[in-house]
C-alpha positions as CSV (number, residue, x, y, z in Angstrom):
1,M,0.0,0.0,0.0
2,A,1.4,3.4,-1.0
3,T,2.5,5.7,1.8
4,K,0.2,8.7,2.4
5,Y,1.9,12.0,2.6
6,R,0.5,15.6,3.3
7,T,0.8,18.0,0.4
8,V,-0.4,21.7,0.6
9,I,-0.9,23.4,-2.7
10,C,-0.1,27.1,-2.4
11,L,-1.8,29.1,-5.0
12,L,0.1,32.3,-5.3
13,R,-1.5,35.3,-7.0
14,N,-0.5,38.7,-5.8
15,D,2.0,37.5,-3.3
16,L,5.0,36.7,-5.5
17,R,7.6,36.8,-2.8
18,Y,9.4,34.6,-0.3
19,H,9.8,37.0,2.6
20,D,6.8,37.6,4.9
21,N,4.6,35.1,2.9
22,E,2.0,33.6,5.3
23,V,0.8,31.1,2.7
24,L,4.2,29.5,2.4
25,H,4.9,29.9,6.1
26,W,1.7,28.1,7.1
27,A,2.2,25.4,4.5
28,H,5.7,24.7,5.7
29,Q,4.5,24.1,9.2
30,N,1.6,21.9,8.1
31,A,2.9,19.6,5.3
32,D,5.4,17.1,4.2
33,Y,5.4,18.6,0.7
34,I,4.6,22.1,-0.6
35,L,3.4,22.8,-4.2
36,P,3.8,26.6,-4.8
37,L,1.6,27.3,-7.9
38,Y,1.1,30.2,-10.2
39,C,-1.6,30.0,-12.9
40,L,-1.5,32.2,-16.0
41,D,-5.3,32.5,-16.0
42,P,-6.6,33.1,-19.5
43,R,-9.2,35.5,-18.1
44,H,-6.4,37.9,-17.3
45,Y,-5.7,38.3,-21.0
46,H,-9.4,38.9,-22.2
47,G,-10.8,42.3,-22.7
48,T,-11.6,44.7,-19.9
49,W,-15.2,44.7,-18.6
50,H,-16.8,47.6,-20.4
51,F,-14.5,48.7,-23.2
52,S,-12.7,45.5,-24.1
53,F,-9.1,46.8,-23.9
54,P,-6.7,44.0,-23.5
55,K,-6.8,43.5,-19.7
56,T,-3.0,42.8,-19.4
57,G,-0.9,44.8,-21.8
58,P,2.7,44.0,-22.7
59,H,4.3,46.2,-20.0
60,R,2.3,44.6,-17.3
61,L,2.9,41.1,-18.6
62,K,6.7,41.6,-18.9
63,F,6.9,42.7,-15.3
64,L,4.8,39.8,-14.1
65,L,7.0,37.2,-16.1
66,E,10.1,38.6,-14.6
67,S,8.6,38.4,-11.2
68,L,7.6,34.8,-11.8
69,R,11.2,33.9,-13.0
70,D,12.7,35.7,-10.0
71,L,10.5,33.8,-7.4
72,K,11.2,30.5,-9.2
73,E,14.9,31.1,-8.7
74,T,14.4,32.1,-5.0
75,L,12.3,29.1,-4.3
76,R,14.9,26.7,-5.9
77,Q,17.5,28.2,-3.6
78,V,15.4,27.1,-0.6
79,G,14.9,23.6,-2.0
80,S,11.5,24.1,-3.7
81,N,10.3,25.5,-7.0
82,L,7.4,27.4,-8.5
83,V,5.0,25.4,-10.7
84,I,3.8,27.6,-13.5
85,S,0.8,26.5,-15.3
86,R,-1.5,28.0,-18.0
87,G,-5.1,27.6,-17.1
88,K,-7.8,28.6,-14.7
89,P,-6.7,28.0,-11.1
90,E,-9.8,26.1,-10.1
91,T,-9.2,23.7,-13.0
92,V,-5.4,23.4,-12.6
93,I,-5.7,22.7,-8.9
94,Q,-8.4,20.1,-9.5
95,D,-6.1,18.3,-12.0
96,L,-3.1,18.5,-9.5
97,I,-5.3,16.9,-6.8
98,R,-6.3,14.1,-9.2
99,Q,-2.6,13.6,-10.1
100,L,-1.4,13.6,-6.5
101,G,-4.4,11.6,-5.2
102,Q,-6.9,13.4,-3.0
103,E,-5.9,11.5,0.0
104,N,-2.4,13.1,-0.2
105,V,-3.5,16.6,-0.5
106,K,-4.1,18.2,2.9
107,A,-5.3,21.6,1.7
108,V,-5.1,24.4,-0.7
109,A,-3.7,27.7,0.8
110,L,-4.0,31.1,-0.7
111,Q,-4.0,34.8,0.0
112,Q,-7.5,36.5,0.0
113,E,-8.2,39.2,-2.4
114,A,-10.9,41.9,-2.3
115,T,-12.7,42.2,-5.7
116,R,-15.1,40.2,-7.5
117,E,-13.1,38.3,-10.2
118,E,-10.5,37.1,-7.7
119,L,-13.2,36.2,-5.1
120,D,-15.1,34.2,-7.8
121,V,-11.9,32.2,-8.3
122,E,-11.7,31.5,-4.6
123,A,-15.3,30.4,-4.5
124,A,-14.7,28.1,-7.5
125,I,-11.7,26.5,-5.8
126,E,-13.7,25.9,-2.7
127,K,-16.5,24.4,-4.7
128,S,-14.5,22.1,-7.0
129,C,-11.5,21.0,-5.1
130,Q,-12.9,18.7,-2.4
131,V,-10.1,19.6,0.1
132,P,-9.9,22.3,2.7
133,V,-9.0,25.8,1.6
134,H,-7.0,28.0,4.0
135,K,-7.2,31.7,3.2
136,F,-4.8,34.4,4.6
137,W,-5.0,38.1,4.6
138,G,-1.5,39.5,3.5
139,S,-1.8,42.4,1.1
140,T,-2.1,45.3,3.4
141,L,0.1,47.0,6.0
142,Y,-2.5,46.7,8.6
143,H,-4.3,43.3,8.8
144,K,-8.0,43.6,8.2
145,D,-8.8,42.0,11.5
146,D,-6.7,44.6,13.3
147,I,-8.2,47.9,12.1
148,P,-10.6,49.5,14.6
149,F,-13.7,49.2,12.4
150,R,-15.9,46.4,11.1
151,I,-15.6,46.5,7.3
152,R,-19.2,47.7,7.0
153,D,-18.5,50.6,9.3
154,L,-15.3,51.7,7.5
155,P,-15.4,55.5,7.3
156,N,-16.1,57.0,3.9
157,V,-13.4,59.7,4.5
158,F,-9.7,58.6,4.4
159,T,-8.5,61.0,7.2
160,E,-10.9,59.5,9.7
161,F,-9.7,56.0,8.8
162,R,-6.0,57.0,9.1
163,K,-6.2,58.8,12.4
164,K,-8.2,56.0,14.2
165,T,-6.1,53.2,12.6
166,E,-2.8,54.8,13.5
167,N,-4.0,55.4,17.1
168,R,-5.6,52.1,17.9
169,S,-3.9,49.5,15.7
170,D,-0.6,47.9,15.4
171,V,1.3,46.6,12.4
172,R,2.0,42.9,12.7
173,P,5.7,41.9,12.4
174,T,6.9,40.2,9.3
175,L,7.0,36.4,9.4
176,P,10.5,34.7,9.7
177,M,10.7,32.3,6.8
178,P,12.7,29.0,6.9
179,S,16.0,28.8,5.3
180,K,14.8,25.6,3.6
181,L,11.3,25.1,2.5
182,K,9.5,21.7,2.3
183,P,10.1,20.2,-1.2
184,L,7.8,19.7,-4.2
185,P,5.9,16.4,-4.1
186,P,7.5,13.8,-6.3
187,G,6.6,13.6,-10.0
188,I,5.6,17.3,-10.4
189,D,6.9,19.2,-13.5
190,P,7.4,22.8,-12.4
191,G,7.1,24.1,-15.9
192,H,8.7,27.4,-17.0
193,A,7.9,31.1,-17.1
194,P,7.0,31.8,-20.7
195,S,8.3,34.7,-22.8
196,V,6.2,37.7,-23.6
197,E,6.2,36.3,-27.2
198,E,5.0,32.9,-26.0
199,M,2.0,34.7,-24.4
200,G,1.1,36.2,-27.8
201,M,2.3,39.7,-27.3
202,K,5.4,41.8,-28.6
203,D,8.1,42.3,-26.0
204,P,8.1,46.0,-25.3
205,A,11.6,47.6,-25.7
206,R,12.9,49.7,-22.7
207,D,12.5,53.4,-23.3
208,E,15.7,55.1,-22.1
209,R,13.5,58.0,-20.8
210,T,11.7,55.9,-18.3
211,A,11.4,56.8,-14.6
212,F,11.1,53.2,-13.8
213,P,14.1,51.3,-15.3
214,Y,13.5,48.2,-13.1
215,S,12.5,44.6,-13.6
216,G,10.0,42.6,-11.7
217,G,10.7,40.4,-8.7
218,E,11.5,40.2,-5.1
219,K,15.2,40.7,-5.5
220,Q,14.9,44.0,-7.3
221,A,12.3,45.2,-4.7
222,L,14.5,44.5,-1.8
223,A,17.5,46.1,-3.7
224,R,15.3,49.2,-4.2
225,I,14.7,49.4,-0.4
226,Q,18.5,49.3,0.2
227,H,19.2,51.9,-2.6
228,Y,16.4,54.3,-1.6
229,F,16.8,54.1,2.2
230,W,20.3,53.0,3.1
231,D,22.6,53.8,0.2
232,Y,21.4,57.3,-0.6
233,D,19.0,58.4,2.1
234,Y,16.4,59.5,-0.5
235,V,13.7,58.5,1.9
236,S,14.5,61.4,4.2
237,S,13.4,63.8,1.5
238,Y,10.6,61.9,0.0
239,K,7.8,64.3,0.9
240,E,9.7,67.2,-0.8
241,T,10.6,65.2,-4.0
242,R,7.5,62.8,-4.4
243,N,5.8,65.0,-7.0
244,G,8.7,64.8,-9.4
245,L,8.4,63.8,-13.0
246,I,11.9,62.8,-14.3
247,G,14.3,60.2,-13.0
248,A,14.1,57.1,-10.9
249,D,14.7,58.7,-7.4
250,Y,12.1,61.4,-6.9
251,S,9.7,58.7,-5.3
252,T,10.1,55.3,-3.8
253,K,8.8,53.4,-6.9
254,F,7.6,50.6,-4.6
255,S,4.2,50.4,-6.1
256,S,4.9,48.0,-8.9
257,W,6.4,45.4,-6.6
258,L,3.6,46.0,-4.0
259,A,1.0,45.3,-6.8
260,L,2.3,41.9,-7.4
261,G,3.3,41.2,-3.8
262,C,6.9,41.0,-4.6
263,L,7.4,43.4,-1.7
264,S,5.4,43.1,1.6
265,P,4.1,46.5,2.9
266,R,5.1,45.3,6.4
267,K,8.7,44.8,5.2
268,I,8.7,48.4,4.0
269,Y,7.3,49.5,7.4
270,E,9.9,47.7,9.4
271,E,12.7,49.2,7.4
272,I,11.1,52.7,7.9
273,R,11.2,52.1,11.6
274,K,14.7,50.9,11.6
275,Y,15.7,53.8,9.4
276,E,14.1,56.2,11.8
277,K,15.9,54.6,14.8
278,E,19.3,54.4,13.2
279,R,19.4,57.6,11.0
280,R,16.5,60.1,11.2
281,A,12.7,60.4,11.5
282,N,10.9,63.2,9.8
283,Q,7.9,64.1,7.8
284,S,9.3,62.2,4.8
285,T,9.7,59.0,6.5
286,Y,6.2,59.2,7.9
287,W,4.9,60.0,4.5
288,V,5.9,56.7,3.1
289,V,3.7,55.0,5.8
290,F,1.0,57.6,5.0
291,E,1.0,56.4,1.4
292,L,0.9,52.8,2.4
293,L,-2.2,53.7,4.5
294,W,-3.9,55.1,1.3
295,R,-3.3,51.7,-0.4
296,D,-4.7,49.8,2.7
297,Y,-7.8,52.1,2.6
298,F,-8.6,51.3,-1.0
299,K,-8.4,47.6,-0.3
300,F,-10.8,48.0,2.6
301,V,-13.1,50.3,0.6
302,A,-13.3,47.4,-2.0
303,L,-14.3,45.0,0.7
304,K,-17.0,47.4,2.0
305,F,-18.4,48.5,-1.3
306,G,-18.0,45.3,-3.5
307,D,-18.9,45.8,-7.1
308,R,-19.8,49.5,-6.6
309,L,-16.1,50.1,-7.0
310,F,-16.8,49.6,-10.8
311,Y,-20.2,51.3,-11.1
312,L,-20.5,54.5,-13.3
313,S,-22.3,56.1,-10.3
314,G,-19.5,55.1,-8.0
315,L,-19.5,54.1,-4.3
316,L,-22.5,56.3,-3.2
317,G,-24.7,56.4,-6.3
318,N,-23.7,59.8,-7.5
319,H,-25.3,60.0,-11.0
320,R,-23.7,62.3,-13.4
321,E,-23.8,62.9,-17.2
322,W,-20.8,61.2,-18.7
323,R,-19.9,61.3,-22.3
324,E,-18.4,58.6,-24.6
325,N,-16.6,60.1,-27.5
326,K,-14.1,57.9,-29.2
327,A,-12.2,60.7,-30.9
328,L,-11.7,62.6,-27.7
329,F,-10.7,59.4,-25.9
330,D,-8.3,58.3,-28.5
331,A,-6.6,61.8,-28.5
332,W,-6.2,61.4,-24.6
333,R,-4.7,57.9,-24.6
334,E,-2.4,58.6,-27.5
335,G,-1.2,62.0,-26.0
336,R,-2.7,64.1,-28.8
337,T,-5.0,66.5,-26.8
338,G,-3.0,69.6,-27.5
339,V,-2.3,70.1,-23.8
340,P,1.3,69.5,-23.3
341,F,1.3,68.3,-19.8
342,V,-1.5,65.8,-20.4
343,D,0.1,64.5,-23.6
344,A,3.6,64.1,-22.0
345,N,2.2,62.0,-19.2
346,M,0.1,59.8,-21.5
347,R,3.0,59.2,-23.8
348,E,5.1,58.2,-20.9
349,L,2.5,55.7,-19.8
350,A,2.2,54.2,-23.4
351,A,6.0,54.0,-23.8
352,T,6.9,52.6,-20.4
353,G,3.8,51.4,-18.4
354,F,4.6,53.9,-15.7
355,M,3.3,57.4,-14.8
356,S,4.0,59.5,-11.8
357,N,1.4,60.1,-9.0
358,R,1.2,63.8,-10.0
359,G,0.7,62.9,-13.7
360,R,-2.1,60.4,-12.9
361,Q,-4.1,62.9,-10.9
362,N,-3.8,65.4,-13.7
363,V,-4.7,63.2,-16.7
364,A,-7.6,61.7,-14.7
365,S,-8.9,65.2,-13.9
366,F,-8.5,66.1,-17.5
367,L,-10.5,63.0,-18.8
368,T,-13.3,63.4,-16.3
369,K,-13.6,67.1,-15.6
370,D,-12.5,68.7,-18.9
371,L,-13.4,66.0,-21.4
372,K,-16.3,64.8,-19.2
373,L,-15.7,61.3,-20.4
374,D,-16.8,58.1,-18.6
375,W,-14.2,57.7,-15.9
376,R,-14.2,53.9,-16.5
377,L,-12.5,54.5,-19.9
378,G,-9.5,55.9,-18.0
379,A,-9.6,53.2,-15.3
380,E,-9.7,50.4,-17.9
381,W,-6.9,52.0,-20.0
382,F,-4.7,52.2,-16.9
383,E,-5.6,48.6,-16.1
384,H,-4.3,47.6,-19.6
385,L,-1.0,49.6,-19.4
386,L,0.2,50.2,-15.8
387,I,3.0,48.1,-14.5
388,D,1.8,48.7,-11.0
389,H,-1.8,48.0,-11.7
390,D,-3.7,47.2,-8.4
391,V,-7.4,46.9,-9.0
392,C,-8.4,48.5,-5.6
393,S,-5.9,51.4,-5.9
394,N,-6.5,52.0,-9.5
395,Y,-10.3,52.1,-9.4
396,G,-10.4,53.7,-6.0
397,N,-8.3,56.6,-7.4
398,W,-10.4,57.0,-10.5
399,L,-13.5,57.1,-8.5
400,Y,-11.9,59.8,-6.3
401,C,-10.7,61.9,-9.2
402,A,-14.1,61.5,-11.0
403,G,-15.9,62.9,-7.9
404,V,-17.9,59.6,-7.3
405,G,-15.6,58.1,-4.7
406,N,-14.3,59.0,-1.3
407,D,-13.4,62.5,-1.9
408,P,-15.3,64.9,0.4
409,R,-14.7,67.6,-2.3
410,Q,-16.6,66.1,-5.1
411,D,-15.8,68.9,-7.6
412,R,-12.1,68.9,-7.2
413,K,-10.6,69.9,-10.6
414,F,-7.0,70.5,-11.7
415,N,-5.8,73.4,-13.9
416,M,-3.5,71.7,-16.3
417,I,-1.4,74.8,-17.2
418,K,-0.9,75.7,-13.5
419,Q,0.0,72.1,-12.6
420,G,2.5,71.9,-15.5
421,L,4.1,75.2,-14.3
422,D,4.1,74.1,-10.7
423,Y,5.6,70.7,-11.2
424,D,7.6,71.2,-14.5
425,A,8.4,74.9,-14.2
426,Q,11.0,74.9,-17.1
427,G,9.1,72.5,-19.3
428,D,11.9,69.8,-19.2
429,Y,9.4,66.9,-18.7
430,V,7.1,68.1,-21.6
431,R,10.1,68.4,-24.0
432,L,11.3,64.9,-22.9
433,W,8.0,63.2,-24.0
434,V,6.6,65.6,-26.6
435,P,9.6,66.1,-28.9
436,E,7.7,68.2,-31.4
437,L,7.8,70.9,-28.7
438,Q,11.6,70.7,-28.1
439,G,12.2,74.0,-29.9
440,I,10.1,76.0,-27.2
441,K,12.3,76.9,-24.4
442,G,11.2,77.5,-20.7
443,G,7.9,77.2,-19.1
444,V,5.9,78.7,-22.0
445,V,6.0,75.2,-23.5
446,H,2.9,74.5,-21.3
447,A,0.9,76.9,-23.3
448,P,2.3,77.0,-26.9
449,W,-0.9,78.5,-28.2
450,T,0.0,81.8,-26.5
451,L,3.1,82.2,-28.7
452,S,3.2,84.2,-31.8
453,S,4.0,82.4,-35.1
454,S,7.5,83.9,-35.1
455,N,8.2,82.1,-31.8
456,L,7.1,78.8,-33.3
457,I,9.5,78.8,-36.3
């Protein structure tokens, strides 16, 4: 009679790291064998919900595949591997259980997500797999069980959430991970991380102008902490520089690794506290934590409001007249609006998959408040292109900018010319991304229509 053994299948999704990984940590303590699994779910490569843009564009895909290769290598170093499979997780897991023998599979372990499509996958796994499913919450700085509100009582204003959470809750420590992880069960083919071309897309060339010249994966994420905190002390001036537009070091750039879980927010927090103790604590070091709290808030908002995160009328049923005008939208997404600051940001996004926080606020304001186009056009276009796409943060921010989300000032609107002059005073950013304006010197590049024809020759 064959010997029974306990295997835990660990479905990894947006937790592509080894450090502070509760799914792997729990499995290691409760199994003889661990099967870390990532599924390239075909649903992630279909069209977006309303406007059918390709949901995962080439920049996002490239960063994901780099992250998978990096995690695969890390897991091999600790005696394991990452099994990469193409298919729906609920189907792939069912097939693996059949292959291993149901009596040998103790459980499926996974990190919980907050929005419908991911929750539907969790429900499908529970329904089809006939083994216990253990879920862990690991995507936020503050654990959802530790915030001082029931989810249904979450404040609709960020400031109230932030103050009460900071005063009444503690951040849990990162989990110590074993130096050696339990091995894969015998007979399992780990597969490989395909290339961008194997996934049916063209590999995007790196644009030398990018403010995000990094690849995916935990190793790059941890190296970025070392660089930004300890090697150059950039974190101590973050609050002053975070609205920059050119170069890698005006902001932390953590968001892309956070989005895929290559980096734990609790790891960032612990490094901040260590930095404050050993070097200096100031408004800038606090502001990094402040931004992590915004990220937490949007996750909890998604838990509270569910599918209203995606409704045209937003979280509170704020009905407005929105337009759908393909010509205007195409001009916006291609960086051809004629407003240099908007066009520069949209061209950077298209070329690199990245845009600054300042840029995102401005192009979102322009789409929703100036062009008065359906805000979901912008949200779904960002979903297609952004390397750091996080469904809760992306849709939460678009709701906020469109005036149908959590912003107590519903009619907030940016003046593109003023913003351009405030944050790109000499026009260097515009000239970098809108080369047809390179001949116009100084800040006047933000309003070229004010120049006489002799200035434009």
